[in-house]
N, C-alpha and C positions, 0 to 999 in steps of 0.2 A: 760575649758571655753571660750577661745580666743575673740570669735565674743560678747558674753554676757559680758563678762568681760570692752570689750573694749566700750561696748554702756553705762552700769554703770557707767563709769568713767567717761565718756565726759556727762552725763547727772548730774552727781554729781559736776560738772566742772559749769554746770550752773546754777543750784539751792541746796540748802544744804536740801530743804524739796520737797522729788518723790514724794509727796501724790498731787503736781500739775500736773503730770503727768497720762495720761491714755496711757497704751503701749499695742501694736496692734500685736497680734502675729498667726501665721500662726495653730500654735495649741497650747494647754494647756501644752505640754510636759515640754519646758523649762520653766514656772514658776517658778518650783521647784528649777530650777538651779538659776535662779536669785535669790530668795530670800536666797538660799546659800552663791551668791558671796558678797550680802548687807550685809549677817552677818558677811562675812570674813571682810569685808571694816569696820566692828565696826559701822555698820549703824543704829541710835536710830531710827529716826521719822516712820511717819506714810508711810506706803506701797503705791504704785503707784494702780492705776486699772489696773486689768488686764482684752482684751480684744481676742476673736476671732476676724477678718473680717465680718465672717458672723452673729455674738451675735450683730458686729455695726451695720451692715446695718439694720437686723433686729430690734434692738432697734429703729433703725432711721422713720422707717415703721410703728412700733405700729403695725404689723398686727402679729394673731397667725398663727405660721408655722405648717402645716399637711402635713405626709408623710408617707410611708408606710400601714399598714395595714388599719390605719383609714382615709387613702387617697382613699383606695381600695374602700370599701364600699360605702363613700358618691359618689365616682366619678359612682360607678355602679347605684347608686340610680338614680343619674342625666340622667345616658344612658339610662335607661330601662323605664324613663317618657318619652323619645323623640319618642319614638317608631319609631324608627331607622329601616330601609329593608336591609338587612337581621339583625334580634335583635339575639346578642349574649345571652346564659346564662352566668351565674357568672362566673360557670368555664372557657367557651371559652371565655368569658372578660378578666380574668388574663393570659390567654395566649400568649394576646398581650398589653394590659395595660402599663403595668409596663415598657418595653419597651419603647410604646409609651412617656408615659409621661417622662423619662427621655431626649425624643429628643425634648419635647414639652418646658421642663426647660432651656433645648442649646436655643434653638430657644429664649426663651424669655429673657436670660440673653446676648445673643452676636448679637442679630441681634436686626433692628430698629422695627421690627412688625412682631409679629407671624402670624397677618394674610396675610400679606403678601408671607409669606414661605408657609403656608398650600393652599393658593389659586395657587401658583408655585406650588406645588406638585402635586394638583388636574389638574392644566393645564398640564403639563407636561403627566398626564397618559391619557389624552383626545388627544391628540396628538398621542401617542403610537398605542392608541386604535383605532381612524383614521389612520393610516399609516397601522395597519393589519388588518382592515374590523373586527372584532372580533365578528359582527353580533348580534343576542341576549340570547344567551346563558351566562348567569348570573356564570354559576361553570368554566369559562374559566378562568385563573391565572390571564390574563391580566385586566379580567373585575371583576374579587375581587378587584384587585389594586384599579382598576378606584372608586369603591363604596366606599372602605374603604375611598380614600380620601373625595369623597364628603359627606358622612359622617362625617370626621373630620374638615370640613370646617363648620361644625353643631353644632358640640359637643363638641368641645372646646373651642370654644365662649362662650356655656350655661353653660360648669361646670367651667369657670373663670368668669363667672355672681355669679352663686350658688354660690360657696365659696367665692365672697368677701359679698353676703351679709349676711355670716355669718362672716365676720370678718376673714376670714382662707386665706392662702395663699403657694401655695407651695414653694419652693426655689426660682424656676424660677419668679415667679411672684412678690416675695419681692423683689427681684433684676429689676423690672419691676416698679413698685411700687416707689421703692427709686429714679428711673431718675428722678422724678420730684422732689422732697425733698430735693435733696442733697444739691442743691445751698443755698436754705432755712436755712437749716443744717450748711451750712460750714460757713452761717454769722454769727448766732446767736449763735452757739455754745461759752461757754467761757471755755473749756477743752485746755490742748496739748497733743496734739496728736504725740504718739511716734508710726511708723511703721518699726519692726522689720525684718529683712531677707525675704522678699517677691521677688519674681520670678515673678510668669505668674498672672496678674490680668484680671478678666473680665472687660468689659469695666463700669461697675455700678464703682466696685471697684477703678477703675484708675480716674473715677470722681471724688468720694470723696477725692481720698488722692490728686488728683492734685486740687482741691478746697480747700481743707483745707491749702495748701502748699500756693495757690494764699493770703488765707486772713493770711497768717504765721502764723497757726494755729498747726499746724503739721511738724513733722521734717521725713526724712527719712534715713533708713540705710540700704543698700543692703551686700550683703556678696556675693562679685563676687572675679575672676581672672585672670590676667595677661591672663595668658594659652585661655581662653575661650573665654575672652570680645573679646581681640584685635584682635583674628583672626575670617574674617567674615566666614569662613566652619565651625567653630563647632558650635553645634545646642544646645549648654548647654548655650552658651551666647546670642541665640537668643532673649531672652524676655528683659535683662539687657541691652542690646545695644538699643533697644526701646525704655525705660526709658529713656535711657542719652538722649536722643531728645526732653525731653520735655522742654518746652521752662520753664517752674518752676525751673530749675537747668541753673543757669548761674552764673557771676563774682561773684555774693553776696552767690549764696547759692549751695555749690559743691554737684558734683554727689558721695558723700559719700556710701560703699569704694571699690575700685578692689586693690584689694592686689595683691602679687607676692610669693604667697605660694606654688605651685604646681609645679613649677621647684625648689622647696629645695629638696637638696638632700634624697630620700624617700627608703627604702628597701620592693620593690613589688615583691613579687611570686604569679603568677601564677600555679594551681593545677587543672592538667586534671584528674578526678577522675571518675575509674567507677566503676557507681551505683550510686543513691539519698543518700541510708542510710548513704554509705560510706563516703560520705563528712562529715559526725557527728564525725564518728571514725578517723579522722584525727587532732579534736580539742584537744587533750587530749597534742599531740605531737608538736603545733603550741604555746598550752599554757605555755608548757615546758620551748620554747626557747624567752618569753616573758620579757621584760627587767622590767616591768612592776610587781611588786612582789605579791601588792594584788588585781591587774587587776583594780584599781578603774579608770583608764584612758584606757579602753580597751573596745572594743564593740564588740557583734559578731549580726550582720544584717543578718535574717531571710528572704528572698525573697520567698521563699514556708513557707508558716505557717504549713503546715504539716512536717515538720522536726521539729518540735517544739519538740514533746517527746521524738523522738531521741535525739535531743540537750540536754538534761535537761537530760537524760539520763548517756550519757558520761560526764557532769559537777558535779557529783556526790561531788568531791573532791575540788570544790570550795568553801570555805566556805562563802564569802556574795556575792549574785545573786540578781540581779535586773529585772523582764522580766514585761517588757512593754507591750508587745501581749500579747493581752488574747488567751486561751486554749478554739479551736473551741468547741462549744457545740456540733456541729455535729459527733465529734470525740467517744463521749463518750457514753455509754451504754447504760444508759436509754435512750438519741435521738435513740436511734437505736431503743429500743424497742417501743419506741413511735412511729415511723416511720413503724413499723411493724403491730403496733395497726390500726392506719390508712388504712393500705395496706389489714388487713384483713377484715375489716368493707366494702371496697369497695368490695373485694373476696365473702362476704356473700351477697352482694347485684346481684352479677352475679348467682350465686349461692348456693340457698335456701335451700338445703337437707343435704349436705354434707361441712366437714372442710377437707381443704388439710392440712397432717400432719406438709409439709415445712410451713407453715401458722401459724402453732400454737408454734412447737419448737421453733422457736428464741426469742417467745414471754415469756413461760415459763423461759427458760435458761437465759435472760436478764435484767427481772424484781425481784426488789430485794424482798424476799419472807422470811417470818417468817418459824419457824422450821415447824408448821403445815401445812404450804403451801407445802414446801417440803417436806413432806408424799404423800400429796395426788399428787406433779407434779412427785414423782418418782412412784407412782404405778400407775399411769394414762401411765407414758412412757415404765414400764414393762408389761403392759396389751397392749399398741397398739404394740408393737416390738414381743409379743410375739406369737401374732398371725398377725403378718405384715401388720398392716391395713395402708393402703395408704390413702382411703377416710372414713373419718368417718362420721358414722351416729349422725346426733344431736340428738337422743335417747343416742345413746352409749355414744357422748360426754356430755352430762349433766349430765349421770349417774354415770361417772367416775371423773368430774370435777366439780359439782355442790357447794360441801362446799368450794371451792377455793374463797380465800378473795375478790380477785376482778373478780370471774365469770362474771358478768355481764357487764364486759369491753370487755367479748368476745363472748358477743351475739351480734343481729345485734340491731343498735340504734333505738331509735325510732324518736329522729329528732337529729339535730348539737347541740344545746343548752341542751337536756337533758345528752348527751355526753360528753360535756364538763362540766359540774357537777360530772358526773361521775369520768371524769379522776381528777376534782381540789379534791372531798373528798378521791380521792385513794394517790393522793400526801401528801394531809396533813395527811393520815395511815403510811405512807411511811417513814415519818421523825420520828416516833416513834422507828421504826426499829433501830437494832446497823450499821449503816451503816456508811462509810469514809466520811471526810469531802469533795471530791469534788464532789463525788454520794448526798451528802446533797444539795451542790450549785446545781447540776445541775437539783435536783428533783425541788426546791425552784424557779429558772427562770421559769418552767413548770408552777407550779403552781398558779404564778403570770400571767404567759402568758395565761393560758385557762381561768383565773378570765378574765382579760382585753380584751380577746376576746370574750366573751360572752359578757359584758358589750359595748363591740363596736356594735357585732351584735344588740343589743334589739329592737334600734330606729326602724331599717328597718325593712319589711316589706314582702324583697323578699325571697324566700327561699333557703336557704341555704344548700349544697346536702353534704353528707359523702366526696364526690371527692371532692369537693369545699373547704372545713375544712380543708383537708390533706396539699390542696396547700396551705392555711395560714398558717400551723403548722410548714411544711416544711423550709415555705420561713423565719420562727420565727428562727428553731432551723440553718439553714445557715447563719443568719447574726447574731446572738448571740454569746455573748464570755464570757465563764468566765475569771475575771481578777484576777490575780495574787498579794498577797500583799511582799513587798518587802521592801528593803531601797533604796532608788532610787538615794543616793549619796555615796555609797560605795560599793563599790566592782564590778563585772564582770557586765554590761547591754547587754540586750538580747531584741533585735527590731526589728522591721518591718521598712522597708527604709522610710517610712513618716514621723516616728517619731523621724528621727535623725536630722528632719528641724531644723536649728540654734545651733545644740550640734555640739562640737567640741572631736576627741579623737584620741590620739597618737595611739592607735594601733586598726585599722581595720581587721574584718574576717567576707566577705561576703561569704554567701554561697547562690549554684544554680544561679551565674553569668550566667545565660545561655537565647539565643535568646528565647522571646517566653515570659521570667521573668524578664530580663530586659534588653531592655526595653519590653514591654509586645504587639507590635506591631499591626498589622492590626487586630486587635478581638474584634473592636469597634461591641457592639451591637448595633444595630442602623435600623430604614427603610428609614433612609434618606441617598441616595446615596453621594458619596467622591463630585463630582461635583458640587452639591446642596449647600453641608457645605460648601466648596471654597466660592460659588458664593456669600453665604448669609455671610460669616467670621467666621461661628462657629469653635468649633476647631475639627477635623481632627486626626488622631492617630499619624500626623506629631506634631503636636502640642505638643500632649502627650509623644510621643519620646523626643521632647527638654523637657521638663517639669523633664523626669525621668533621661537625661542626666545631666540635670543640679544638680538634689539628687546627682549622681553618684561623678560629678567631686566635688561638695561641700565638698561631703564626706571624698574624700581623699585628698582633698588638701592639710590642715593641719596636716594628719596622716603622722607620720615618718614610720609607719612598717605597710604595706598593704598587705593584704591575700587574692586571690581572687579564689573560689573553683567554679566548674561547672563539672555539670555532663556531662564525654561524651559518656554515652550510649544510645541509644535512645528504647526511651519504651513508648507507649501509644502517649499522645500529644508531649511529650516530645523530640524533633529531634538528641539530645545530641550537639548540635552544641553549641558555647562558643556564648555569648554574644559582638554583633560589638562593644561595648566599650572597651572591653580588645583588642582587635584586632588595634582599633583608639591608644590606648596609648602605644601597640607596635609598633605600624609603626609609630604615631608623635612623640609621646614625645621623651625626651631626655633622659628618666632614663633606667637604665639597670634592665630589667626583670630577673628574675629566675624562669624557669619552671619546673616545677614536673610532671611529669605520676604516680599516686597514680591507682597501680593494686588492685583489690579487693582481698583481701588473705583468705576468706572464701573458702579455698580448701576443696575438700572432704573428709569427718572426717574419717581417720582411725581409726578403733578400731579394739584391739583383738577381738577375739571371744570370747564368754563369756565361762567359765570353770566352771564347777560344780563338787567341788572335793565330792566322796561317803565318808561322815563321819557316825558313829557311827547309827545318826537318818537317813539318808539317807538307809544305810544298811537294817535298819528297816523295811524299807518303801518298800523296795525290796523284804524283804524275804513274806511280806506280798501279794506284788505283786505274787509272784510265783503261788500262791492258784487259783488265775484268769488268764490267760492267754490269750489273744485272736492274734490272724493273724494280726487286724490293730495296735495291738501294735508294733508289730514288725516291723511292714513295716512304721510306725510312726517315730521308733528307725532309721530305713534305709535313711527315709528322712532327720529329723534334731534330731542327740539323745536330744536336749535340750527342745525342743515339746513334746517329748516323756516324760523325766522327769516331766515339768510344767503339762501337763493334764492326762498323766496315772501315775503318781506318789505322784502326787501333788493334783491331780483332778480337776486343774483350768480348767475354759470353758473360750470362747469369749465372749464379753459381745454380746448378739443379736443386729442387727441392721435393722431398715425397708429397704427391697428389694424395690425398683420401679420396677425395672427389676427381673425377675427370677434370681436366681444364678443359677451356673451350680450344686450347693450341690442339689438346691432344683428339679430346672427340672430332677436329678436324683430318687430325691424321690417322683416326682411325676406321673412317667414311672414304678416305683419299687413299689411303695402303689396299681396303678392301675394292676400291671399284679399279685400280690401278691390278691388280691378281686377276679381277674378272674379265678386265679388258684384253691382258696380257696374251688371256689365252685365245680372244677371238680375234686378234691384230693379224690383218693380209686380209681377212674375210670380206665378203657380202654377207652381212648380220640375215640369218634364217629365224626363223620363230622357234626351233625346234633347240636352238642353239642359246637364243635367250631363256625359254625355257626352263632347259637344262643347269644356267646360271642361277634361276630365280632360285632351285629348288637346291641347291648348294652356299647360299649367303651366308650359312653360318660357319662353313669350312674355311671359306674366304674372310671372314672375320677374324677366326680365330688364326691366322696366317698373319692379321693385322695386327694380331697381340703380338704377336711371335717377333714383328717388327720392331715394335714398341718397347718389346723387351719387357711386359709385363706379366703379372703371373694370372694366368685363367683366375682364379679365386677371387683376383681384386673384382671382376664382373658380377659376383655371385651373388652379392645382396646389395641393401639399399639404393644411394644414387645411382652408382653403377652400373647397377642390373638396369635402371631405368635408360642411362643413356645406353647401352649396349641394346636395348630393344630400338630404341630410336633409331640410332644408326643404322639398323636391320629394316627398317620405316623407309628412311631416305634411299639406302640402298636396290631398296626393292621398287621406288619410287623412280628414279633413275632408270633402271633395267625395265622396266612398264612402260615407261614414256620412250624409249627407243622400240620395245614391244609392239606400241600402238603404230610408231610411224612404219616401220615395217609390214604391219596386218594391213596398215591404210595402204598397200603398195608403191610404197617407198625406196629407192635401193639407199642401201645403209653402209657402208664400208667401214669400217677401223683401219686407220694409215699407219697411224704409231702411239705409242701408249710412254709418257716419260718422256718426250723428244727431247734429247740435249741438244744445245745450239751454242758457238762460240765463234768470236773473230768475223763477227758480224759489226761490220766498219760501219763510223758514223764521222763524216768531218765536220769538224766544229770551226778552223778557220775559212776565210773566204778562198783562199789560196790553195786550199786540199789538199795541208801538208799535216796539219796536227786533227789528229783524230784519238777517237775511242773506239774501244771494242767489248758489243754487248754479249754476255754468256746468259743461258738460262734453262730453264724446261719449262715446255708445252706440256701441261698434263695432258692433252688428250685431241689429236689430229684426226680427223674421219671427213669422210665425202660422202653428202647428202643429196644426192639427182646429178651428180658431176661438178656440186659447189662444194670447195675444200673450207671445212670450219675449225680453227682454233679455239680449242675451248677450254679455259682456265676455272678449276673449280676453287670455289669461297665458300666458307662458314657465314660468312656475313650476306646480307641482304644485298642487293644490287643495284647502284647510285648512282645516276647520272651518266649514264651511257649513251645519251643523244648529245652530241658536240655539236655545240654553235660557235665553229671558230672562222676568224678570215682576217683577213691582214692587218686591220684595224686593232686584234686584239690577241693574235698571235703571238705577240712578245711575252706573254705572262698568262697566259690561259692557263696552263698546268701548274702556276704555282701557286694551288691550292689542294688543300689536303682533302679537299673532297670530291674533288676528281684523278684522284687516284687509279680507280679500276681504269678508268677510260686512256688514262694514258699509257699504262700497262697494255692493254689490248691494242692502242696505238703502234707502242712497240713494236709487241708480236707479230703484228700486222706486216710491219716495215722487214722484217727479220725474214718472215716468210716467203715475202715477194722476192726476196733476194736468194731464195732457193731455187739452183735449176727446174729441180723435179715438179715447181707447181708455176714453174712460168706458163703462160699463156688461158690459167685457169682461174676462174672465178675463185676470192677467196674470202670470207667470213670470217671475224674474230667476235666473240662472244662470254659470257661468263655461264656457270653452271651452281647455282646456289642452292646449298643444303638446306639452307632455312625455306626456299620453295621450288623443292626440286621437283615438283608437280607439273611448275609452267614451262621446266625444259631449258632450253639455254636461249638467255636473251643477248642479242647482238648488238653489238657498236655500230652507230650510224650517226652519218654526218648530217646533221638537219642543214649545217652553214659551212664552207670550206671545205677540205680535203684532208687527206693524208699528210700532202706536203708541209700545209699549216701545221699540222699538226707536229713533225717532227721541227719545225720552225723552234716550237715554244718547248720541245723537250731538249733540243740544242741550248737553247738561253739558259733552263732550269742547269745543264750539267757545266755549262760558263760561268753562271752564280758560286756554283761548288766551288770551282777551281778556281776564282779569281782570289788573289791575293789580298784585295782591297776588305773583302766581304769577310767579316770575321765567324763562324759558329755561332752563334745565340740562341741559347736555349730557349725552348718552345712553352713556355709556361700556362698549362692548362688551366682554364677558370671556369666554374661551375656554378651558373648562377642559381638561388634557390627562388622557387614563389613564394 
């Protein structure tokens, strides 16, 4: 720590007792390093006092700082009592006040008068209104802006007065109040202040430092470099160059220190990386190159805090690690569950009768649960998925989940305060469960937040809606973080850019050195236009860019090895553009910079197809399978042998998932079940026109019956795509009935013999001695008789394919070993089974498919253009023998889809 060492050596040369000094720092992080340096120098006296400059100014003012939620609540109470027009609700107030408050603090810190700026903003809007002749409509955006600044000229002075009455002050107010007290403080103070490593000051901070310097009660140590200090074009030196002109720095008090370290030899590497997370994967390779064996002089600086988890994941081999930046609370599962709870409450205010399953599932999945709760949740999900309930009635919801320990959290809250009580009690209970340390910390943060929020709300009489409470909680989630415990003086340091202030490392690795991350660029969230900010000397993004430039150059000026990584891929808000600071050192510095391009190495995973050997256990399962073989088993094998093994041999099944939109399978079932009910009533009859006309009129009733069989809610089909699916299903059923009606009206005799005809024990011998056999079973969708011909009809959702069979003794061995011939194979099997039934002996038999996709075409029959059923059964037998063959493994059929 070269800079801190230099300061401590300077102070020890002046005084043996450092307790006479008060050291003022930009942040608290360097304190631990100063103590370590003193320990190394064998210093045995009392330590100096340490302050941040904010703490020092607050101490001068003697006002109680107020910020965050406390400030918002108090500020709204003041706003509400003014009865301004328009009067916003607390929820609407929170949409604009946090941004306004930051602007107001800027005004108070940097301008001479906040009222002058507010009046200027109002006057500008009046001029624009006059120029545009907006009329009397208050809803015109420009008119809204005018009313807004008119109100702010009343509101903000009133808020300032109300805060001062309570002896409270915002950050900006503290600076404003301090202005009048600084001279007296500098005169009367008996302390010796040491200002270390500052760059940009607010006017009040500058006034404080300069007054203390004038009374010889302060020393300033700046950390600058000739590279950016001497060059007027370098924005990094902007503020230091201004400070150098202070009259307080003269022959008797020199400006210290401007070094010449940046131009010393450095090993700088710039990595163009394809992907955000990919940056972290390069870290282990960079560590291997490091001459720093224990990484005690190495820092990994994350300009994007979201990379922290991925970075930690690749640093598992680093023995000593210190993480200065906190883990964002918003990235943890319990935080997401809390967000979902508040979102659910908002939805319950809109919809008082049902719960949307997607609002419930994330809560149940992410909240920690006891064993008894897990059973209740598992039962709830299985019931909902079995019945495919998208919108759960409150009665059913209560019936299935009322025993859940946190059930009350899922009900509509009586009030915000009552809900905070429930959440607090819930958090207390969770801490007794077996949870990991991070989750425990997460829950503890929220428990404290809920208590604090309730206590802050209590003094105020205005109503806090659930939507408003959600905003307050989200604000807490987005700003809080869980701190890590580590060894700050040993091993690798992981930190954000601001945490590096005053610290120096020989090896520096920066991730996400992208434009928009370093610097942040023109992304200020403000209501005050750029030109007005410039006019009143408020900070703009230009000053912020200069501050970031200084942090960047100061960090690398003493480093020997610098690794700059940026994400070159454009995605979301990331433009894939490297920071202009990289371009600057490439073009302007004297250093030779090595450029590396890192492609994302995650190529498509090439895996070998799954292969399952036919062990003794598998062969025994296959022996059992031979007793009940269906056509669907054979088609499943053709599609994918491994799927056949899993579903038909091991009898595994896919888990149920809730369908928000009717699946192809269930659409087919909807039509199928409806037709089953229609023709079940007509079974055994020779169809008449009146029968079919009656059925056509009752189609909606049959569809309702099918919906019951599917265990779906009727509401599922009342809107959206499912309403359309139902309408299409009705058209298909009408087409089938109308086709049959046309047959009858044309003089054909059509008799329904059976619906869903079950068959079993239909044997097929698979050896030449007729000793080894398999037994077919299954269901035939429809058997009818048209003009004396028996028709075996199978319903399909898909279109018919390859029903004209061309088979003979030359190709019969493997004719049905192709998946695209599975429909014909199934019909051949049905024909084989039906011809063996005594009731159909001597009658001509036809088999065919009635496709729902071409319902108006009627039945498409199986035809033998070449060969006969006997040839077909040889091919089916060979397929079965392949399945049973112990030498042939079940090998996964990997589907490939070629793009054009």
